[in-house]
Legacy VTK file of the C-alpha trace (Angstrom):
# vtk DataFile Version 3.0
C-alpha trace
ASCII
DATASET POLYDATA
POINTS 91 float
-25.138 5.367 18.727
-24.429 2.417 20.532
-20.884 1.160 21.037
-21.177 -1.718 18.336
-22.167 0.955 15.781
-19.374 3.165 16.646
-16.843 0.298 16.452
-18.444 -0.877 13.138
-17.935 2.713 11.733
-14.377 2.853 13.024
-13.651 -0.371 11.281
-14.948 0.642 7.974
-13.187 3.944 8.327
-9.851 1.928 8.803
-10.707 -0.381 5.849
-11.124 2.648 3.525
-7.883 4.204 4.653
-6.079 0.930 4.441
-7.601 0.260 0.768
-6.527 3.617 -0.201
-3.017 3.315 1.372
-2.750 -0.027 -0.760
-3.944 1.576 -3.948
-1.209 4.361 -3.411
1.300 1.778 -2.845
0.249 0.139 -6.019
0.639 3.254 -8.095
4.001 4.122 -6.629
5.284 0.643 -7.614
3.942 1.124 -11.164
4.954 4.873 -11.871
8.169 4.936 -9.850
9.877 1.697 -9.059
9.344 -0.154 -12.450
10.743 2.462 -14.467
13.694 2.868 -12.196
14.094 -0.771 -12.226
14.173 -0.714 -16.120
16.461 2.131 -16.157
19.362 -0.041 -14.637
22.133 -0.981 -17.311
22.259 -4.690 -16.678
19.957 -7.780 -15.770
21.630 -8.672 -12.562
21.402 -5.087 -11.221
17.708 -5.294 -12.100
17.358 -8.580 -10.246
19.312 -7.363 -7.382
17.188 -4.501 -6.897
14.045 -6.452 -7.182
15.233 -8.734 -4.689
16.120 -5.820 -2.145
12.732 -4.262 -2.545
10.447 -7.004 -2.844
10.452 -8.457 0.601
9.666 -5.051 2.058
7.052 -4.155 -0.380
5.447 -7.733 0.271
5.345 -7.169 4.094
4.196 -3.684 3.887
1.249 -4.433 1.453
0.525 -7.748 3.360
-0.101 -5.674 6.591
-2.257 -3.253 4.559
-4.537 -5.833 2.791
-4.911 -7.548 6.388
-5.968 -4.469 7.929
-8.613 -3.585 5.256
-9.838 -7.040 5.100
-10.308 -7.294 8.907
-11.651 -3.685 9.081
-14.213 -4.258 6.243
-15.380 -7.845 7.779
-15.782 -6.214 11.169
-17.722 -3.292 9.794
-20.108 -5.608 7.762
-20.520 -7.861 10.721
-21.277 -5.111 13.342
-23.697 -3.266 10.656
-27.204 -2.799 12.144
-28.995 -2.415 8.740
-31.696 -5.034 8.641
-31.167 -5.473 4.871
-27.344 -6.038 5.102
-27.641 -9.556 4.131
-29.894 -8.577 0.935
-27.369 -5.615 0.104
-26.527 -7.500 -3.187
-30.115 -7.469 -4.177
-30.737 -3.912 -3.884
-30.541 -1.675 -6.982
LINES 1 92
91 0 1 2 3 4 5 6 7 8 9 10 11 12 13 14 15 16 17 18 19 20 21 22 23 24 25 26 27 28 29 30 31 32 33 34 35 36 37 38 39 40 41 42 43 44 45 46 47 48 49 50 51 52 53 54 55 56 57 58 59 60 61 62 63 64 65 66 67 68 69 70 71 72 73 74 75 76 77 78 79 80 81 82 83 84 85 86 87 88 89 90
């Protein structure tokens, strides 16, 4: 394998891991955090909990999605398949 192929493969692997981490974080938020927030007794408590957790979740998921997007774009760009531009037409 050439160096560009190895870099492209590593970028696609990193993109896959980042996508899976994003999915895991989204599942965690839906299964754990939302029910925990709804279990709080008052609306102000729910709002304060959301305001405390949202900035951290936003920052974490922003980095994950940036890694995934950059890795996928780099992996696609460094792909050596001659049909990479026509892949949407293939069955």
